[in-house]
KOLPA-841640 format. One record per atom (N, C-alpha, C, CB): z, x, y. Coordinates in steps of 0.05 Angstrom, whole numbers, plus 5000, padded with zeros to 4 digits. Atoms other than C-alpha are relative to their C-alpha. Glycine has a CB too. Layout:
N
ATOM     c3     c1     c2
ATOM      Z      X      Y
...
# end
This chain:
173
ATOM     c3     c1     c2
ATOM   5000   5016   4976
ATOM   5000   5000   5000
ATOM   5000   5017   5026
ATOM   5023   4982   5000
ATOM   4999   4982   4978
ATOM   5010   5057   5045
ATOM   4973   5006   5012
ATOM   5014   5025   4992
ATOM   5027   4995   4990
ATOM   4937   5071   5050
ATOM   4989   4976   5014
ATOM   4982   5008   4976
ATOM   5010   5025   4988
ATOM   4921   4999   5067
ATOM   5012   4997   5028
ATOM   5006   4975   4982
ATOM   4986   5003   4974
ATOM   4973   4999   5123
ATOM   4988   5021   5019
ATOM   5030   5004   4996
ATOM   5011   4979   4983
ATOM   4945   5065   5149
ATOM   4972   4992   5010
ATOM   4999   5027   4985
ATOM   5028   5009   4992
ATOM   4874   5037   5149
ATOM   5002   4978   5020
ATOM   4985   4991   4975
ATOM   4997   5022   4980
ATOM   4898   4974   5185
ATOM   5008   5011   5027
ATOM   5021   4980   4989
ATOM   4991   4988   4975
ATOM   4933   5017   5237
ATOM   4976   5014   5014
ATOM   5023   5020   4995
ATOM   5024   4987   4989
ATOM   4869   5058   5246
ATOM   4981   4980   5012
ATOM   4986   5018   4978
ATOM   5018   5021   4991
ATOM   4828   4994   5252
ATOM   5011   4988   5026
ATOM   4996   4978   4978
ATOM   4988   5011   4976
ATOM   4877   4966   5303
ATOM   4997   5019   5023
ATOM   5030   4993   4995
ATOM   5003   4980   4979
ATOM   4876   5031   5342
ATOM   4972   5001   5010
ATOM   5010   5028   4991
ATOM   5028   5000   4993
ATOM   4800   5031   5341
ATOM   4993   4976   5017
ATOM   4982   5001   4975
ATOM   5005   5025   4984
ATOM   4799   4959   5367
ATOM   5012   5003   5028
ATOM   5012   4975   4985
ATOM   4987   4995   4974
ATOM   4848   4979   5422
ATOM   4983   5019   5016
ATOM   5029   5010   4996
ATOM   5016   4980   4986
ATOM   4805   5039   5440
ATOM   4974   4987   5010
ATOM   4993   5024   4982
ATOM   5025   5014   4992
ATOM   4743   4994   5442
ATOM   5006   4983   5024
ATOM   4990   4982   4976
ATOM   4993   5017   4977
ATOM   4778   4946   5490
ATOM   5004   5017   5025
ATOM   5026   4984   4995
ATOM   4996   4982   4978
ATOM   4800   5004   5534
ATOM   4974   5011   5011
ATOM   5018   5023   4992
ATOM   5026   4991   4992
ATOM   4729   5031   5535
ATOM   4985   4979   5015
ATOM   4983   5009   4976
ATOM   5014   5022   4986
ATOM   4702   4963   5556
ATOM   5012   4997   5028
ATOM   5003   4973   4984
ATOM   4988   5002   4973
ATOM   4753   4961   5613
ATOM   4991   5022   5018
ATOM   5031   5000   4997
ATOM   5009   4977   4984
ATOM   4733   5031   5635
ATOM   4971   4996   5008
ATOM   5003   5026   4983
ATOM   5028   5005   4993
ATOM   4660   5011   5633
ATOM   4998   4980   5022
ATOM   4984   4990   4975
ATOM   5001   5020   4979
ATOM   4672   4949   5675
ATOM   5009   5013   5027
ATOM   5019   4976   4993
ATOM   4991   4987   4976
ATOM   4712   4990   5725
ATOM   4980   5020   5011
ATOM   5028   5014   4995
ATOM   5020   4981   4992
ATOM   4659   5044   5725
ATOM   4976   4986   5014
ATOM   4990   5016   4976
ATOM   5021   5015   4988
ATOM   4605   4993   5740
ATOM   5007   4990   5028
ATOM   4992   4976   4982
ATOM   4990   5010   4974
ATOM   4647   4964   5797
ATOM   4999   5023   5020
ATOM   5028   4988   4997
ATOM   4999   4976   4982
ATOM   4657   5034   5827
ATOM   4971   5008   5007
ATOM   5015   5023   4987
ATOM   5028   4992   4995
ATOM   4582   5050   5820
ATOM   4988   4981   5020
ATOM   4984   4999   4974
ATOM   5011   5020   4981
ATOM   4563   4985   5856
ATOM   5011   5004   5028
ATOM   5006   4971   4990
ATOM   4987   4996   4974
ATOM   4613   4998   5912
ATOM   4988   5026   5013
ATOM   5031   5003   4997
ATOM   5011   4975   4990
ATOM   4587   5070   5919
ATOM   4971   4996   5010
ATOM   5001   5022   4979
ATOM   5027   5006   4992
ATOM   4515   5046   5922
ATOM   4999   4985   5027
ATOM   4985   4985   4979
ATOM   4999   5016   4976
ATOM   4533   4995   5975
ATOM   5008   5017   5024
ATOM   5019   4976   4997
ATOM   4991   4982   4979
ATOM   4570   5048   6016
ATOM   4977   5018   5009
ATOM   5024   5016   4992
ATOM   5023   4982   4994
ATOM   4510   5095   6012
ATOM   4979   4985   5016
ATOM   4988   5012   4974
ATOM   5020   5016   4985
ATOM   4463   5040   6036
ATOM   5010   4995   5028
ATOM   4995   4973   4985
ATOM   4989   5005   4974
ATOM   4509   5023   6094
ATOM   4999   5025   5017
ATOM   5029   4990   4999
ATOM   5000   4975   4985
ATOM   4515   5096   6115
ATOM   4971   5007   5008
ATOM   5012   5024   4982
ATOM   5028   4994   4992
ATOM   4439   5106   6113
ATOM   4990   4980   5020
ATOM   4983   5000   4975
ATOM   5008   5020   4980
ATOM   4429   5042   6151
ATOM   5011   5007   5028
ATOM   5010   4972   4992
ATOM   4988   4992   4975
ATOM   4478   5065   6205
ATOM   4986   5024   5012
ATOM   5030   5005   4997
ATOM   5014   4976   4991
ATOM   4444   5133   6209
ATOM   4972   4992   5011
ATOM   4997   5021   4977
ATOM   5026   5010   4991
ATOM   4377   5098   6215
ATOM   5002   4986   5027
ATOM   4987   4982   4980
ATOM   4996   5014   4975
ATOM   4403   5054   6271
ATOM   5005   5020   5023
ATOM   5024   4980   4999
ATOM   4995   4980   4980
ATOM   4430   5114   6308
ATOM   4974   5016   5007
ATOM   5022   5020   4991
ATOM   5026   4986   4995
ATOM   4363   5150   6300
ATOM   4982   4983   5018
ATOM   4986   5007   4973
ATOM   5017   5017   4983
ATOM   4327   5090   6329
ATOM   5011   4998   5029
ATOM   4998   4972   4988
ATOM   4988   5001   4973
ATOM   4376   5086   6387
ATOM   4994   5026   5015
ATOM   5031   4996   4999
ATOM   5007   4975   4988
ATOM   4365   5160   6401
ATOM   4971   5001   5008
ATOM   5006   5023   4981
ATOM   5029   5001   4994
ATOM   4290   5150   6399
ATOM   4996   4983   5025
ATOM   4984   4989   4976
ATOM   5003   5018   4976
ATOM   4297   5092   6449
ATOM   5008   5015   5025
ATOM   5017   4975   4996
ATOM   4990   4986   4976
ATOM   4338   5135   6497
ATOM   4981   5024   5007
ATOM   5028   5010   4995
ATOM   5019   4978   4994
ATOM   4290   5195   6490
ATOM   4975   4989   5013
ATOM   4993   5015   4974
ATOM   5024   5012   4988
ATOM   4232   5149   6506
ATOM   5006   4992   5029
ATOM   4991   4975   4984
ATOM   4992   5007   4973
ATOM   4270   5123   6567
ATOM   5001   5025   5018
ATOM   5027   4986   5000
ATOM   4999   4976   4985
ATOM   4283   5194   6590
ATOM   4972   5010   5007
ATOM   5017   5022   4985
ATOM   5028   4991   4996
ATOM   4210   5211   6582
ATOM   4987   4983   5022
ATOM   4983   4998   4974
ATOM   5012   5018   4979
ATOM   4190   5150   6625
ATOM   5012   5008   5027
ATOM   5006   4971   4993
ATOM   4987   4992   4975
ATOM   4241   5170   6678
ATOM   4989   5027   5010
ATOM   5031   5001   4997
ATOM   5010   4974   4992
ATOM   4215   5241   6678
ATOM   4972   4997   5012
ATOM   4998   5019   4975
ATOM   5027   5005   4988
ATOM   4144   5215   6691
ATOM   5003   4989   5029
ATOM   4985   4980   4983
ATOM   4995   5010   4973
ATOM   4171   5176   6751
ATOM   5009   5022   5018
ATOM   5021   4977   4999
ATOM   4991   4977   4984
ATOM   4207   5238   6776
ATOM   4977   5018   5008
ATOM   5022   5016   4985
ATOM   5023   4983   4995
ATOM   4144   5279   6770
ATOM   4982   4987   5021
ATOM   4984   5006   4974
ATOM   5017   5015   4981
ATOM   4104   5225   6807
ATOM   5012   5002   5028
ATOM   4997   4971   4992
ATOM   4986   4999   4974
ATOM   4156   5224   6863
ATOM   4999   5028   5012
ATOM   5029   4990   4998
ATOM   5001   4972   4990
ATOM   4156   5300   6867
ATOM   4972   5007   5011
ATOM   5008   5019   4977
ATOM   5027   4995   4990
ATOM   4081   5302   6874
ATOM   4996   4987   5027
ATOM   4979   4988   4980
ATOM   5001   5013   4974
ATOM   4086   5251   6930
ATOM   5015   5015   5022
ATOM   5011   4971   4998
ATOM   4984   4984   4981
ATOM   4140   5292   6964
ATOM   4986   5026   5007
ATOM   5028   5006   4988
ATOM   5015   4975   4995
ATOM   4099   5355   6956
ATOM   4977   4994   5020
ATOM   4988   5011   4974
ATOM   5021   5008   4981
ATOM   4041   5319   6991
ATOM   5011   4996   5028
ATOM   4985   4975   4990
ATOM   4987   5005   4973
ATOM   4087   5296   7047
ATOM   5008   5027   5013
ATOM   5024   4982   4997
ATOM   4993   4974   4988
ATOM   4112   5368   7056
ATOM   4976   5014   5010
ATOM   5015   5017   4979
ATOM   5025   4988   4991
ATOM   4041   5391   7062
ATOM   4991   4989   5027
ATOM   4977   4997   4979
ATOM   5007   5013   4974
ATOM   4026   5340   7116
ATOM   5019   5008   5022
ATOM   5001   4969   4997
ATOM   4980   4992   4980
ATOM   4091   5359   7151
ATOM   4994   5028   5010
ATOM   5028   4998   4989
ATOM   5006   4972   4993
ATOM   4071   5432   7149
ATOM   4976   5001   5020
ATOM   4993   5017   4975
ATOM   5023   5001   4982
ATOM   4004   5415   7181
ATOM   5008   4991   5028
ATOM   4978   4982   4989
ATOM   4990   5010   4974
ATOM   4039   5375   7236
ATOM   5016   5021   5014
ATOM   5016   4974   4996
ATOM   4984   4979   4988
ATOM   4087   5432   7247
ATOM   4982   5021   5013
ATOM   5018   5013   4979
ATOM   5019   4980   4989
ATOM   4028   5479   7258
ATOM   4988   4989   5026
ATOM   4977   5006   4980
ATOM   5010   5012   4975
ATOM   3999   5430   7309
ATOM   5021   5001   5022
ATOM   4991   4971   4995
ATOM   4978   5000   4980
ATOM   4066   5425   7344
ATOM   5003   5028   5011
ATOM   5027   4990   4988
ATOM   4997   4972   4991
ATOM   4071   5501   7346
ATOM   4978   5007   5019
ATOM   5000   5019   4976
ATOM   5022   4994   4982
ATOM   4002   5505   7377
ATOM   5004   4987   5027
ATOM   4973   4991   4987
ATOM   4995   5013   4975
ATOM   4021   5454   7429
ATOM   5023   5013   5016
ATOM   5007   4970   4995
ATOM   4978   4985   4987
ATOM   4086   5491   7444
ATOM   4990   5026   5012
ATOM   5023   5005   4980
ATOM   5011   4975   4989
ATOM   4048   5556   7452
ATOM   4983   4994   5025
ATOM   4983   5014   4978
ATOM   5017   5007   4977
ATOM   3999   5521   7498
ATOM   5018   4993   5024
ATOM   4982   4976   4993
ATOM   4981   5007   4979
ATOM   4057   5492   7538
ATOM   5013   5025   5012
ATOM   5021   4980   4990
ATOM   4987   4975   4990
ATOM   4089   5561   7542
ATOM   4982   5014   5019
ATOM   5006   5018   4976
ATOM   5019   4987   4982
ATOM   4026   5588   7574
ATOM   4999   4986   5027
ATOM   4972   5002   4987
ATOM   5002   5015   4975
ATOM   4025   5532   7625
ATOM   5026   5001   5017
ATOM   4994   4971   4994
ATOM   4974   5001   4986
ATOM   4099   5539   7644
ATOM   5009   5029   5008
ATOM   5021   4987   4981
ATOM   4992   4972   4994
ATOM   4099   5614   7660
ATOM   5013   5002   5028
ATOM   4976   5018   4999
ATOM   4988   5000   4973
ATOM   4119   5596   7731
ATOM   5030   4994   4998
ATOM   4987   4981   5018
ATOM   4972   5006   5004
ATOM   4186   5573   7704
ATOM   5011   5019   4978
ATOM   5005   4970   4993
ATOM   4992   4981   5020
ATOM   4216   5634   7669
ATOM   5021   4990   4980
ATOM   5011   5025   5014
ATOM   4980   5010   5019
ATOM   4277   5599   7639
ATOM   4987   4982   4980
ATOM   5023   4986   5015
ATOM   5013   5019   5018
ATOM   4235   5544   7610
ATOM   4981   5014   4981
ATOM   4985   4978   5017
ATOM   5018   4985   5016
ATOM   4184   5593   7585
ATOM   5014   5014   4977
ATOM   4984   5021   5017
ATOM   4985   4987   5021
ATOM   4237   5632   7547
ATOM   5010   4980   4979
ATOM   5025   5014   5013
ATOM   4991   5020   5019
ATOM   4264   5569   7516
ATOM   4977   4991   4982
ATOM   5012   4975   5014
ATOM   5024   5008   5016
ATOM   4194   5548   7494
ATOM   4992   5022   4980
ATOM   4977   4993   5019
ATOM   5007   4978   5018
ATOM   4182   5617   7465
ATOM   5019   5000   4976
ATOM   5002   5027   5015
ATOM   4980   5001   5022
ATOM   4247   5611   7425
ATOM   4993   4977   4981
ATOM   5028   4996   5011
ATOM   5008   5023   5017
ATOM   4224   5543   7400
ATOM   4975   5007   4983
ATOM   4994   4975   5017
ATOM   5025   4992   5014
ATOM   4156   5572   7381
ATOM   5007   5019   4976
ATOM   4980   5014   5019
ATOM   4991   4982   5022
ATOM   4191   5627   7340
ATOM   5014   4984   4978
ATOM   5018   5022   5011
ATOM   4986   5017   5020
ATOM   4235   5575   7307
ATOM   4980   4984   4984
ATOM   5019   4980   5015
ATOM   5020   5014   5015
ATOM   4173   5535   7289
ATOM   4986   5018   4980
ATOM   4979   4987   5020
ATOM   5013   4982   5019
ATOM   4142   5596   7257
ATOM   5018   5004   4976
ATOM   4994   5028   5014
ATOM   4980   4997   5022
ATOM   4206   5605   7216
ATOM   4999   4975   4982
ATOM   5028   5005   5011
ATOM   5001   5025   5014
ATOM   4203   5532   7197
ATOM   4975   4998   4982
ATOM   5001   4976   5019
ATOM   5025   5001   5015
ATOM   4131   5539   7175
ATOM   5003   5017   4975
ATOM   4977   5009   5017
ATOM   4995   4983   5023
ATOM   4151   5597   7130
ATOM   5018   4986   4980
ATOM   5012   5027   5009
ATOM   4981   5014   5018
ATOM   4209   5556   7102
ATOM   4985   4977   4985
ATOM   5023   4988   5016
ATOM   5014   5022   5013
ATOM   4163   5496   7089
ATOM   4980   5011   4979
ATOM   4984   4983   5021
ATOM   5018   4988   5020
ATOM   4113   5542   7054
ATOM   5016   5008   4975
ATOM   4986   5025   5013
ATOM   4983   4993   5023
ATOM   4171   5568   7011
ATOM   5007   4975   4984
ATOM   5025   5014   5009
ATOM   4994   5025   5014
ATOM   4190   5496   6995
ATOM   4977   4991   4984
ATOM   5008   4978   5021
ATOM   5024   5008   5015
ATOM   4119   5482   6975
ATOM   4997   5016   4974
ATOM   4974   5004   5018
ATOM   5001   4984   5025
ATOM   4121   5540   6926
ATOM   5021   4991   4980
ATOM   5004   5030   5007
ATOM   4979   5009   5018
ATOM   4187   5515   6898
ATOM   4992   4973   4987
ATOM   5027   4996   5016
ATOM   5009   5025   5011
ATOM   4157   5446   6889
ATOM   4980   5004   4977
ATOM   4987   4982   5022
ATOM   5019   4994   5021
ATOM   4100   5476   6848
ATOM   5015   5009   4975
ATOM   4979   5022   5009
ATOM   4983   4990   5022
ATOM   4152   5512   6805
ATOM   5014   4977   4987
ATOM   5020   5021   5009
ATOM   4986   5023   5011
ATOM   4191   5447   6797
ATOM   4981   4982   4984
ATOM   5014   4984   5023
ATOM   5019   5017   5014
ATOM   4129   5409   6777
ATOM   4993   5012   4972
ATOM   4974   4996   5017
ATOM   5005   4986   5026
ATOM   4115   5462   6723
ATOM   5023   4996   4981
ATOM   4995   5030   5005
ATOM   4976   5004   5017
ATOM   4187   5456   6698
ATOM   5001   4971   4989
ATOM   5025   5006   5016
ATOM   4999   5028   5008
ATOM   4183   5380   6696
ATOM   4979   4995   4979
ATOM   4997   4981   5024
ATOM   5021   5003   5021
ATOM   4117   5383   6657
ATOM   5009   5012   4974
ATOM   4974   5013   5010
ATOM   4990   4988   5024
ATOM   4150   5430   6608
ATOM   5021   4982   4987
ATOM   5013   5028   5006
ATOM   4980   5019   5010
ATOM   4208   5381   6602
ATOM   4987   4976   4986
ATOM   5019   4990   5022
ATOM   5014   5023   5012
ATOM   4159   5324   6588
ATOM   4990   5008   4972
ATOM   4976   4992   5018
ATOM   5010   4992   5026
ATOM   4128   5365   6532
ATOM   5023   5003   4980
ATOM   4986   5027   5003
ATOM   4977   4998   5018
ATOM   4197   5381   6503
ATOM   5010   4973   4991
ATOM   5023   5016   5014
ATOM   4990   5027   5007
ATOM   4217   5308   6506
ATOM   4980   4987   4980
ATOM   5002   4982   5026
ATOM   5020   5010   5019
ATOM   4152   5289   6471
ATOM   5004   5012   4973
ATOM   4972   5005   5010
ATOM   4994   4987   5026
ATOM   4168   5340   6417
ATOM   5025   4989   4987
ATOM   5003   5031   5005
ATOM   4975   5012   5011
ATOM   4238   5311   6409
ATOM   4994   4973   4989
ATOM   5022   4998   5023
ATOM   5007   5027   5009
ATOM   4208   5242   6402
ATOM   4986   5002   4973
ATOM   4982   4986   5020
ATOM   5013   4996   5026
ATOM   4163   5268   6346
ATOM   5020   5007   4978
ATOM   4978   5021   5003
ATOM   4980   4991   5019
ATOM   4222   5301   6312
ATOM   5017   4976   4991
ATOM   5017   5023   5011
ATOM   4985   5024   5008
ATOM   4262   5236   6314
ATOM   4984   4982   4982
ATOM   5010   4985   5025
ATOM   5017   5016   5017
ATOM   4203   5200   6284
ATOM   4999   5012   4972
ATOM   4971   4999   5012
ATOM   5000   4986   5026
ATOM   4200   5252   6228
ATOM   5027   4996   4986
ATOM   4994   5029   5003
ATOM   4973   5004   5011
ATOM   4276   5245   6219
ATOM   5002   4972   4988
ATOM   5021   5004   5021
ATOM   5000   5028   5011
ATOM   4268   5169   6211
ATOM   4985   4998   4974
ATOM   4989   4980   5021
ATOM   5016   5001   5024
ATOM   4214   5179   6160
ATOM   5015   5014   4977
ATOM   4973   5014   5004
ATOM   4985   4987   5020
ATOM   4257   5229   6122
ATOM   5023   4984   4990
ATOM   5010   5027   5010
ATOM   4977   5018   5008
ATOM   4316   5181   6123
ATOM   4990   4978   4982
ATOM   5014   4988   5026
ATOM   5010   5021   5017
ATOM   4273   5126   6094
ATOM   4994   5011   4972
ATOM   4974   4988   5013
ATOM   5006   4987   5026
ATOM   4250   5174   6039
ATOM   5026   5004   4985
ATOM   4985   5027   5004
ATOM   4974   4995   5012
ATOM   4323   5192   6025
ATOM   5012   4974   4989
ATOM   5020   5013   5019
ATOM   4990   5026   5009
ATOM   4342   5118   6020
ATOM   4985   4992   4975
ATOM   4998   4979   5022
ATOM   5015   5008   5024
ATOM   4286   5106   5971
ATOM   5009   5017   4976
ATOM   4970   5004   5005
ATOM   4992   4982   5022
ATOM   4307   5168   5930
ATOM   5027   4992   4989
ATOM   5001   5029   5009
ATOM   4973   5008   5008
ATOM   4380   5145   5929
ATOM   4998   4974   4984
ATOM   5019   4997   5024
ATOM   5004   5025   5015
ATOM   4358   5075   5907
ATOM   4989   5006   4972
ATOM   4982   4981   5016
ATOM   5012   4993   5026
ATOM   4316   5106   5852
ATOM   5021   5013   4982
ATOM   4976   5018   5003
ATOM   4980   4987   5015
ATOM   4374   5150   5830
ATOM   5022   4980   4991
ATOM   5013   5023   5016
ATOM   4979   5020   5008
ATOM   4422   5091   5830
ATOM   4991   4982   4977
ATOM   5009   4983   5024
ATOM   5010   5016   5023
ATOM   4377   5054   5782
ATOM   5003   5015   4974
ATOM   4970   4993   5005
ATOM   4998   4984   5024
ATOM   4382   5112   5733
ATOM   5029   5001   4990
ATOM   4990   5029   5006
ATOM   4972   4998   5008
ATOM   4459   5115   5733
ATOM   5007   4975   4984
ATOM   5019   5002   5025
ATOM   4993   5023   5017
ATOM   4486   5071   5676
ATOM   5022   4983   5012
ATOM   5008   5009   4971
# end
């Protein structure tokens, strides 16, 4: 009888092990499902952030175009102002020649004429700086366009990763 009792104990233990394995399998499936859901949520959030970044980069690019347009207009206005300054200087020089009978006034006009020459030099320097700024802004536009392309590639890579994770999750028992 001892052997029969031992066999029954072994059968009971095997049945108990089978039940424990079923419980572990159910719990394992539950954990796998939760993990898959968390991975999907994380990738979704990353995708949303990538789209938001792309939106803001596009906005910055549009604003940069407006800034460049305004700088070009300002550059044109500085050019016109420089031409007017030259005309004023010529008129001041002409007035200086006509006012030689009044020495104090003539000296003041001469000082103004020299100041106008300095201003013309300063405006010319400003014009050069505007050309440099326009070059920098164009470079920024190119960099922003490159960033936009990289975000697009990032979005594509994220979509590929989500597909790969979904495919891998189908393989896991």
